[in-house]
C-alpha positions in Angstrom: 143.6 35.8 43.2 140.4 34.5 44.3 138.7 36.9 42.3 139.9 35.6 39.2 137.8 35.8 36.1 138.5 35.4 32.4 138.0 37.7 29.6 137.6 36.1 26.6 138.9 37.4 22.8 136.9 37.7 20.2 139.1 35.6 17.9 138.3 33.2 15.2 138.6 29.4 16.0 141.4 28.2 13.8 142.9 24.4 12.9 146.3 24.4 14.4 147.5 20.9 12.9 145.3 19.1 10.4 147.2 15.7 11.5 146.2 16.1 15.5 142.8 17.8 14.9 143.2 20.7 17.6 141.5 24.0 18.0 143.5 27.2 19.0 141.7 28.8 22.0 142.9 32.6 23.3 141.7 34.3 26.2 143.1 36.9 28.6 142.9 36.4 32.5 141.9 39.4 34.5 140.8 40.1 37.9 137.2 41.7 39.1 139.0 45.2 38.6 139.8 44.1 35.0 143.4 44.0 35.7 145.4 41.4 33.8 146.8 38.5 35.7 150.4 38.7 34.3 153.1 36.0 34.2 151.0 33.6 36.4 151.3 29.8 36.1 147.7 28.3 35.8 145.9 25.2 35.2 143.1 25.6 32.7 140.2 23.3 32.5 138.2 23.0 29.1 135.0 21.5 29.2 132.8 20.9 25.7 128.9 21.1 26.3 126.9 19.8 23.9 123.4 20.5 22.4 122.8 23.9 24.6 124.4 26.0 27.3 123.1 23.8 29.9 123.6 20.6 27.9 126.0 17.6 29.2 129.4 17.7 29.5 130.8 15.6 26.6 134.6 16.2 27.0 136.8 17.6 29.6 140.8 18.3 29.3 143.4 20.0 31.5 146.3 22.4 30.4 149.1 24.1 32.2 149.8 27.5 31.1 151.9 30.6 32.0 149.9 34.0 31.1 151.7 36.8 29.2 152.5 40.2 30.0 149.0 41.4 29.4 147.4 38.3 31.0 147.0 36.6 27.8 147.2 32.7 27.1 146.6 30.2 24.3 145.4 26.6 24.7 145.0 23.9 21.9 141.4 22.2 22.7 142.0 18.6 21.8 145.5 18.3 22.8 145.5 18.9 26.6 145.1 15.9 29.1 141.7 14.2 28.8 140.0 13.8 32.2 136.9 12.4 30.7 135.8 11.1 27.2 137.7 11.6 24.1 138.0 14.7 21.8 137.5 12.4 19.1 133.8 11.5 20.1 132.6 15.2 19.9 129.8 15.5 17.8 130.3 18.5 15.7 127.2 18.5 14.0 125.4 19.8 17.1 126.0 23.1 18.8 128.8 23.0 21.2 129.8 25.3 24.2 133.0 25.7 25.8 133.3 26.1 29.6 137.0 27.5 30.8 138.0 27.4 34.5 141.5 28.4 35.9 143.3 27.3 39.0 145.9 29.7 39.8 149.5 28.2 41.4 149.2 27.7 44.8 145.2 27.5 44.9 143.2 24.3 45.0 140.1 25.6 43.6 139.0 26.1 39.9 137.3 29.4 39.2 134.3 29.2 36.7 133.7 31.5 34.0 130.6 30.1 32.5 130.3 28.9 28.9 130.8 30.2 25.4 129.4 29.0 22.3 131.6 27.4 19.8 130.5 29.6 16.8 132.6 27.9 14.2 134.7 24.5 13.8 137.5 23.9 11.7 136.5 22.1 8.2 138.8 19.5 8.7 137.5 18.4 11.9 133.9 18.6 10.9 134.6 16.9 7.8 136.0 13.8 9.6 133.5 13.6 12.1 131.1 13.3 9.2 132.8 10.3 8.0 133.8 11.7 4.8 130.7 10.6 2.9 131.6 11.8 -0.4 135.5 11.6 0.4 137.8 13.5 2.7 139.2 16.8 1.7 142.9 16.6 0.4 145.5 19.0 1.0 145.6 22.2 -0.9 147.4 22.3 -4.4 149.8 24.8 -5.6 148.9 28.0 -6.4 147.9 28.1 -10.0 149.1 30.6 -12.8 147.7 34.0 -13.1 144.8 34.2 -15.6 144.7 36.3 -18.9 143.6 39.7 -18.2 139.7 40.0 -19.4 138.5 42.5 -21.7 138.1 45.9 -20.7 134.5 46.5 -19.2 132.0 49.0 -20.5 132.4 52.7 -19.2 130.7 53.5 -16.4 127.9 56.2 -15.7 129.2 59.7 -15.3 129.8 60.4 -11.4 128.1 63.3 -9.9 129.3 66.7 -10.4 131.9 67.9 -8.0 131.8 70.8 -5.6 132.4 74.3 -7.0 135.9 75.3 -6.5 136.8 78.6 -4.7 136.1 82.0 -6.4 139.2 83.6 -8.5 140.6 87.0 -7.4 139.4 89.9 -9.4 140.8 90.7 -12.6 142.1 94.1 -13.7 139.8 96.9 -14.3 139.0 97.1 -18.1 139.3 99.9 -20.4 136.4 102.3 -20.0 133.9 101.9 -22.7 133.2 105.0 -25.0 129.8 105.9 -25.5 129.7 106.8 -28.8 132.6 106.5 -31.6 133.0 109.2 -33.9 135.5 110.0 -36.7 138.3 112.2 -35.5 140.8 114.0 -37.4 143.2 114.9 -34.4 144.4 112.4 -31.6 143.1 112.6 -28.0 144.5 115.1 -25.8 146.8 113.7 -22.8 145.8 110.0 -23.4 146.1 107.4 -20.9 147.4 103.9 -21.5 144.9 101.6 -23.5 142.9 104.5 -24.8 141.8 104.3 -28.5 139.9 106.6 -31.2 138.5 106.3 -34.6 140.9 108.1 -36.9 139.3 109.5 -40.1 142.5 109.0 -42.1 144.5 112.1 -41.2 146.9 110.3 -38.9 147.2 107.2 -40.5 149.8 106.4 -43.3 147.5 105.0 -45.5 144.8 107.7 -45.2 142.0 105.4 -44.5 139.6 105.5 -41.3 140.7 103.2 -38.6 141.5 102.8 -35.0 144.4 104.1 -33.0 145.3 102.6 -30.0 147.6 104.3 -27.2 150.2 102.2 -25.4 151.5 104.6 -23.0 154.3 106.2 -25.3 152.8 106.2 -28.8 149.7 105.9 -30.9 149.5 102.5 -32.6 147.6 102.0 -35.9 145.0 99.3 -35.6 
């Protein structure tokens, strides 16, 4: 346990109770092999450092927590046992840093993890510390009704052409072309399905020239 360190989670600061003005702080305790310190009772010392990372300590408090199955733990800064100064006296207009130290159960030494900047502060706390010059923010009102749907907007520009689709399967071979069509007075000999010729009217009921088509069994007049 002497090699205890803290691995900070990158989580947003959040206001837990607007009335008590506390900040939820989440971390994971691991050893130097990055193995989580699971289900261990620890004393947590949280210190607010003001102005710069090497600035003065303006507030310190203690918490007793039990790490979880993954070494995780949560404290509420502002709701611990104050050791020095008061949480209400922290100036949130300045850049502030938080220093976290742990003392595992059964040991007498706090292990330091350095400092981490408080990148954001809950709005309710910040507004209160400014003295509510323009009036303190009130509670959120009820959710309003959904507004009427607006008119349809103009049609957008045509999008880019899509990719070409796959090539289809080859179709059936067409009827062979005839180099020269001449009038005939007799039907073709041994015709195949799909063949046709231009009859001079001899084999057509109307006696007029026209095309005839072989459907595989009979000659059809077109």
